[in-house]
Structure formats: structure tokens, C-alpha cells
DSSP file (Angstrom, degrees, kcal/mol; ACC not computed):
  #  RESIDUE AA STRUCTURE BP1 BP2  ACC     N-H-->O    O-->H-N    N-H-->O    O-->H-N    TCO  KAPPA ALPHA  PHI   PSI    X-CA   Y-CA   Z-CA
    1    1 A M              0   0    0      0, 0.0     2,-0.5     0, 0.0     0, 0.0   0.000 360.0 360.0 360.0 143.5    0.0    0.0   -0.1
    2    2 A K        -     0   0    0      2,-0.0     2,-0.3     0, 0.0     0, 0.0  -0.964 360.0-166.4-125.5 132.6    1.3    3.5   -0.8
    3    3 A N        -     0   0    0     -2,-0.5     0, 0.0     2,-0.1     0, 0.0  -0.852  23.9-145.2-117.0 153.7    0.3    6.5    1.2
    4    4 A N  S    S+     0   0    0     -2,-0.3     2,-0.3     2,-0.0    -1,-0.0   0.111  80.2  62.6 -99.9  24.2    0.7   10.2    0.5
    5    5 A F        -     0   0    0      2,-0.0     2,-0.4     0, 0.0    -2,-0.1  -0.896  67.5-138.0-141.9 161.8    1.2   11.0    4.2
    6    6 A I        -     0   0    0     -2,-0.3     2,-0.7     2,-0.0    -2,-0.0  -0.999  21.3-144.5-127.7 127.3    3.5   10.3    7.1
    7    7 A L        +     0   0    0     -2,-0.4     2,-0.4     2,-0.0    -2,-0.0  -0.857  23.9 178.5 -96.6 118.2    1.8    9.7   10.6
    8    8 A L        -     0   0    0     -2,-0.7     2,-0.3    10,-0.0    10,-0.1  -0.949  13.3-148.2-116.6 140.9    3.8   11.1   13.4
    9    9 A E        -     0   0    0     -2,-0.4     8,-0.5     8,-0.2     2,-0.2  -0.736  22.8-105.4-108.2 152.3    2.9   11.0   17.1
   10   10 A L  B     -A   16   0A   0     -2,-0.3     6,-0.2     6,-0.1     2,-0.1  -0.563  36.8-140.6 -71.5 141.4    3.6   13.4   19.9
   11   11 A N    >   -     0   0    0      4,-2.3     3,-2.3    -2,-0.2    -1,-0.1  -0.231  39.6 -77.3 -90.9-170.1    6.3   12.1   22.2
   12   12 A H  T 3  S+     0   0    0      1,-0.3    -1,-0.1     2,-0.1    -2,-0.1   0.720 133.5  52.2 -60.9 -22.2    6.2   12.5   26.1
   13   13 A R  T 3  S-     0   0    0      2,-0.1    -1,-0.3     0, 0.0     3,-0.1   0.160 119.5-108.9-102.2  17.7    7.2   16.1   25.8
   14   14 A N  S <  S+     0   0    0     -3,-2.3     2,-0.3     1,-0.2    -2,-0.1   0.839  76.4 134.7  59.6  38.1    4.5   17.0   23.3
   15   15 A E        -     0   0    0     -6,-0.1    -4,-2.3    25,-0.0     2,-0.7  -0.858  55.2-135.6-114.0 148.4    7.0   17.3   20.5
   16   16 A I  B     +A   10   0A   0     23,-0.4    23,-3.4    -2,-0.3     2,-0.3  -0.922  36.4 167.6-109.3 117.4    6.8   16.0   17.1
   17   17 A R  E     -B   38   0B   0     -2,-0.7     2,-0.3    -8,-0.5    21,-0.2  -0.814  13.6-175.1-126.2 157.7   10.2   14.4   16.1
   18   18 A A  E     -B   37   0B   0     19,-1.8    19,-2.6    -2,-0.3     2,-0.5  -0.983  25.8-126.0-156.0 139.4   11.4   12.3   13.3
   19   19 A D  E     -B   36   0B   0     -2,-0.3     2,-0.3    17,-0.2    17,-0.2  -0.771  40.2-172.8 -86.1 134.0   14.7   10.5   12.4
   20   20 A V  E     -B   35   0B   0     15,-3.0    15,-2.4    -2,-0.5     2,-0.4  -0.900  26.3-161.1-132.6 156.7   15.7   11.5    8.9
   21   21 A N  E     +     0   0B   0     -2,-0.3     2,-0.3    12,-0.2    12,-0.2  -0.989  29.8 170.7-130.2 138.7   18.2   10.7    6.3
   22   22 A M  E     -B   32   0B   0     10,-2.8    10,-1.7    -2,-0.4     2,-0.3  -0.972  31.6-150.0-153.3 165.4   18.8   13.2    3.6
   23   23 A T  E     -     0   0B   0     -2,-0.3     2,-0.5     8,-0.2     7,-0.2  -0.973   7.7-163.4-128.4 141.4   20.9   14.5    0.5
   24   24 A I  E > > -B   29   0B   0      5,-2.6     5,-2.4    -2,-0.3     3,-0.8  -0.879   8.4-176.4-125.0  97.5   21.3   18.2   -0.4
   25   25 A K  G > 5S+     0   0    0     -2,-0.5     3,-1.9     1,-0.2    -1,-0.1   0.884  76.5  62.3 -67.1 -42.5   22.5   18.1   -3.9
   26   26 A S  G 3 5S+     0   0    0      1,-0.3    -1,-0.2     2,-0.1    -2,-0.0   0.745 111.3  39.5 -55.6 -24.3   23.0   21.9   -4.2
   27   27 A L  G < 5S-     0   0    0     -3,-0.8    -1,-0.3     2,-0.2    -2,-0.2   0.319 113.3-117.7-106.3   9.5   25.6   21.8   -1.4
   28   28 A D  T < 5 +     0   0    0     -3,-1.9     2,-0.7     1,-0.2    -3,-0.2   0.799  65.3 146.7  51.6  38.5   27.1   18.6   -2.6
   29   29 A I  E   < +B   24   0B   0     -5,-2.4    -5,-2.6     1,-0.1    -1,-0.2  -0.909  20.5 176.3 -98.8 115.3   26.2   16.9    0.7
   30   30 A T  E     +     0   0B   0     -2,-0.7     2,-0.4     1,-0.3    -1,-0.1   0.764  60.1  27.8 -97.1 -26.3   25.4   13.3   -0.3
   31   31 A K  E     +     0   0B   0     -7,-0.1     2,-0.5    -8,-0.1    -1,-0.3  -0.905  48.0 160.3-143.8 114.7   24.7   11.6    2.9
   32   32 A I  E     -B   22   0B   0    -10,-1.7   -10,-2.8    -2,-0.4     2,-0.4  -0.997  31.7-172.6-121.4 118.3   23.3   12.9    6.3
   33   33 A G  E     +     0   0B   0     -2,-0.5   -12,-0.2   -12,-0.2   -13,-0.0  -0.885  45.8   0.3-127.3 147.2   21.9    9.9    8.2
   34   34 A H  E    S+     0   0B   0     -2,-0.4     2,-0.5     1,-0.2    -1,-0.2   0.864  72.0 161.5  58.3  48.2   20.0    9.2   11.3
   35   35 A I  E     -B   20   0B   0    -15,-2.4   -15,-3.0    -3,-0.2     2,-0.7  -0.880  35.7-137.6-105.1 133.7   19.5   12.8   12.5
   36   36 A N  E     -B   19   0B   0     -2,-0.5     2,-0.4   -17,-0.2   -17,-0.2  -0.838  29.6-174.7 -93.2 108.2   16.7   13.4   15.0
   37   37 A V  E     -B   18   0B   0    -19,-2.6   -19,-1.8    -2,-0.7     2,-0.5  -0.851  23.3-133.9-109.3 140.2   14.8   16.6   14.0
   38   38 A K  E     -B   17   0B   0     -2,-0.4     2,-0.6   -21,-0.2   -21,-0.2  -0.866  22.6-134.7 -90.6 129.8   12.0   18.4   15.7
   39   39 A I        -     0   0    0    -23,-3.4     2,-0.7    -2,-0.5   -23,-0.4  -0.746  13.6-146.0 -85.9 111.6    9.2   19.3   13.3
   40   40 A D        -     0   0    0     -2,-0.6   -25,-0.0     1,-0.2    -1,-0.0  -0.734  16.1-176.7 -88.0 115.8    8.0   23.0   13.8
   41   41 A T        -     0   0    0     -2,-0.7    -1,-0.2     2,-0.2    -2,-0.0   0.603  44.5-118.1 -84.7 -13.8    4.3   23.3   13.2
   42   42 A G  S    S+     0   0    0      1,-0.3    -2,-0.1     2,-0.0    -1,-0.0   0.320  75.9 127.9  90.7  -5.6    4.4   27.1   13.8
   43   43 A C        -     0   0    0      1,-0.1    -1,-0.3     0, 0.0    -2,-0.2  -0.648  59.5-142.2 -83.9 133.4    2.0   26.7   16.8
   44   44 A P  S    S+     0   0    0      0, 0.0     2,-0.3     0, 0.0    -1,-0.1   0.753  82.4   9.2 -69.8 -17.9    3.4   28.4   19.9
   45   45 A Y  S    S-     0   0    0      2,-0.0     2,-0.5    -3,-0.0     0, 0.0  -0.969  74.3-122.8-152.3 160.8    2.1   25.6   22.2
   46   46 A T        -     0   0    0     -2,-0.3     2,-0.7    -3,-0.1   -31,-0.0  -0.919  11.7-152.2-112.7 134.2    0.6   22.1   21.8
   47   47 A V        -     0   0    0     -2,-0.5     2,-0.5     3,-0.0     3,-0.1  -0.922  23.4-179.2-107.2 114.1   -2.8   21.1   23.2
   48   48 A Y        +     0   0    0     -2,-0.7    -2,-0.0     1,-0.2     0, 0.0  -0.954  58.1   1.1-121.8 128.4   -2.7   17.4   23.8
   49   49 A G              0   0    0     -2,-0.5    -1,-0.2     1,-0.1    -2,-0.0   0.722 360.0 360.0  79.3  22.7   -5.5   15.2   25.2
   50   50 A R              0   0    0     -3,-0.1    -1,-0.1     0, 0.0    -2,-0.1   0.397 360.0 360.0 -96.1 360.0   -8.1   18.0   25.5
């Protein structure tokens, strides 16, 4: 099955984080691996469980 979305869950600190692997061709960076990034939603706070 192929989906057009990624399901991410809030962690215990109400953050959305993901481990990523990436390539940035314009900077000649070919491999960046297993970096844990926090995804900024633009919301100043997170309401969880309300």
C-alpha cells in the first residue's frame, strides 16, 4: 500500500520528532543519516489530550 502522508505522534514532551536521512545536492552533501529533528508546526504551544 502506498500513502501520501506520514503519521507522526507526539512524544512524552508534546513534541513531533522524526529520524531523517537526507541529501542536499546543491551543497554537494550526499549523505546525512539518522538525524533526530524536531518538526516545527508554527504553533506556539501544543494542546494534547483535550
